[in-house]
N, C-alpha and C positions, 0 to 999 in steps of 0.2 A: 503493500499498500503507499500511496506517496505522502498522506499528511496521517498525521494524530492530532487530534481537537477533541475527541469525545470516546470513553473507552467503548460504549456503543457500535463503533464504528467494528471494533474485533470482535470476531466468533468465539466461540470455548476453542477451535482447532488453534485458531491464529495464535490465542493466551498460550496456551500447553508448548506451541513449537516457541513459542518467546522463552518460555521458562526451560526449555530444554537450551536453548542459545544463553540462557542465563547460567544455567550449570555449568556450562563449557566453558564460558569467561569467568568465573569464580575459580576455576582450578587452573586456567591457563597461564602462562609467564607470559608479564605485560610483550617482551619483545617480540613474541609469536603473533599478537594481536595487533600490532603497529603499523603492519603493511595491509590491512583489511581493507582501511580505507586513506590510505595515503593520499595524499594530494588534494582531497578534500576541504572545505572548509565550512565552517559554522558562525553566525552570528546571534551571540543572545541579546535579546530587545527586554527587560525588564523595569516594565512602566510602576512594580511594586516591587521594595527592597525584599532582597530574600538573601540568605545567608547558605543553609543545608542543600537547597532545591540547585541554586546557581553551581554550586562547588561541584554538587554530582555531577552536573551537566558538565561541566570541566574537565572533571579527571576523566570522565567516561569519554570525553571526545579526544583526551589526552591518549590515552589507552588505546584507543581505535585507530590510530594515527591521523584525527582531525584537526585541522589547525581551526583553533574559535576565538574570534574576537567577541569580549564582553561589554557592551556599551554603556558609557557611564549616562543613562537616559536624565538624569538629575542637570548635567551639564550640555544636554544636546541641542537641536534646532527645536524642537516643541517645546522649549521653556521660552522661546522666543516667538511663538505664534506659528509654527511651521506645524501643519495638519500632521498625524500620523499615515496618515496616506501618501502625503508628498514624501514624508521622511520613508515609511517603507520603499517608494520606487526608487528613491536614490539610491539606497543600500542596495536595492536588487539589480540598478545597472552595473553594481562591482561584481556580481554575478557571485554573489554567495551559493552555496547548494543547500542551503539548511538555514533555517529562523528558528530559533527558539524563544517563544511568546509568552511573556505573563504580563498579565494585565487586569487592572481594576472593572473592566467592562464585558458584561459577560458577551459570549461570543464571537467577540474582535476578530480570533482567530479565524472565523469562516468568513468575515469580510475581507481580512487580508488575504484567503484565497482567491477569492474573486479579484480583487486588485492586480494580482500579479498574474507573471506571464507562465507557463507550464511547465517549467524547469526548476522551480526553487521548492522545497518541502517545508511543510510547517510545525511544529510539535509544540502541543499546550500545552504549558509549563503552569498554568495556573488561567482562568478566566472568572474575575468576579466571585458569585459565587456559584456560577455553574459547574463545571468539570475540571480537574486535577489527573488527568490520564495516566501517567507515569507513576503519581503518588498511588494510585489506586491500584495500578499493576504490581508495584513494590510491595503495597500491603496482601495482596491475593496471592504473590511470591512467598512472602514471609509465612504465609498461612499454611502454602504447599509445603513447605519445607518440614514444617511440624507435622500437619495434620494430613497430607498426601490428597483423603477423598473427600473432597467439597457434597459432593451427597447426601455426607450424613450430617454434616455440621449443622449444628444449632449456634447463629453468631448474636452476640447483644452489644450493641451500639448504643454508647450513653454519652448525653452533652449536646451543645450547640449543632445541632443536625442543621439548619432553618441554612445557616451562614456559612457552611462547611463543603466546600466543592470536595474536599477530600470523601466526607461520606457521599456525597452523591456518586461519585466513582466508583467508590468500595460497593453500595447496593449493587449498583449496575453491574458491576464485573461479577458480584456473588451469584445475582440474577443469570448472569450468562453461565456461570460455571457449574450453577445448578445445583447453588446451596439449600441444604434441606428448609433452614427455617431461619429468618434475619428479624430481629425484634429490636425496635428502639424504644427510648425512653428519654423526655425530657418535657420540660412544659410545654403544653401546646404552642403557644407561639415562637418556641424551637423548632417544631416539626413542620415542616412545610406541607400544605394540605395534599401533595399528592403523593405524601409519605403516611397518613396519617393512620391507613390502616395497617400499617407494620407495628403502629403503638402497641407496647403493652401496659396493661392497666397501671403494673406499679413497677417498683425497682427489682422486689424480689421475682417477681414471676418473668422481668426480662432476662435476669441472672440465672435463673433456674436452671441447673443443667446445661450452660452454654459452655461448649467446646473453647469458643476463641469471644473476650470481653476486650471493646477497643473503647476506651475513654476520649473525649473530644473537648478542646479547651474553650472557652466562653468567646467569642469573637467580639469584645466592645466595640472595636473599631469599626466594624459594620452594622452596630445598632443605631436605630433612628429614637428621636427623643421621645418616643411611647414605648419603648424595648427597655425596662430596666429590669436591674437582678442585681440582689445584695450576695457578695463573696461568701458571706458567712451564711446566709439560707440554702445558696448553692450546694456547698460543700456537705452542709448538714442532709439535704435530703438526694443530692444528687451526685455525692463523691464517693468514690470506691475505696472502701477500708479493709481489713482482714475477715470481719466479721460478712463482709456485704461477697467479697470473692471466695469466702467456703460455699456459697452456694451454687456458685459456678463449678462445674466438673474438676476433680481435682488436679490435672493434667491441663487445665485450661491455661 
């Protein structure tokens, strides 16, 4: 596939192939992988701050032989009034093979695909509250390493689901892989309408016999004025402790 903007672009077979390739890269010597994409180039356009995601892409490109340039968007022409489209087309004229894009606007990567010629690929490194497919794949791969068979899994996801693009990608990915059961738990206003059917009635029911427990942080930077939550109350009702973790399976 040419682009990766949404984990739903992938089939279960696609994801399984990525797992197999990841297994190879985990054990391969760096020198043996540097020739795989030698001569190719990538540009990272991160309109949102990032440490882990940007560093992960930098290391991945380095180990695959891809020359990567990470643009300092805070000092780019977009700060002088240039549109994202103009910036992208200017950079595209430099003939990079890949753009890795992180942006606060939902679905912006799809707009970028429409603006570009057909020679440049785009990977979504996070768009607003919509998707973070590479993080979703990493979470799925971590689960796969420990559990192998998705079809028998019960997964509990607790926290700020509404604002979590990671949760969206993970839930979608678990559905693709045929996970047995996915339960969510959070206040109603932090679970989007299209996922309310997955909400557990209480914390105990969400965690009961769970094989995997995913805890999400509160993304207060994405809250509106009407979205208010006390950290003390949150920890009391939605935090994970030893007593609550004991409700899940012992090998969770």
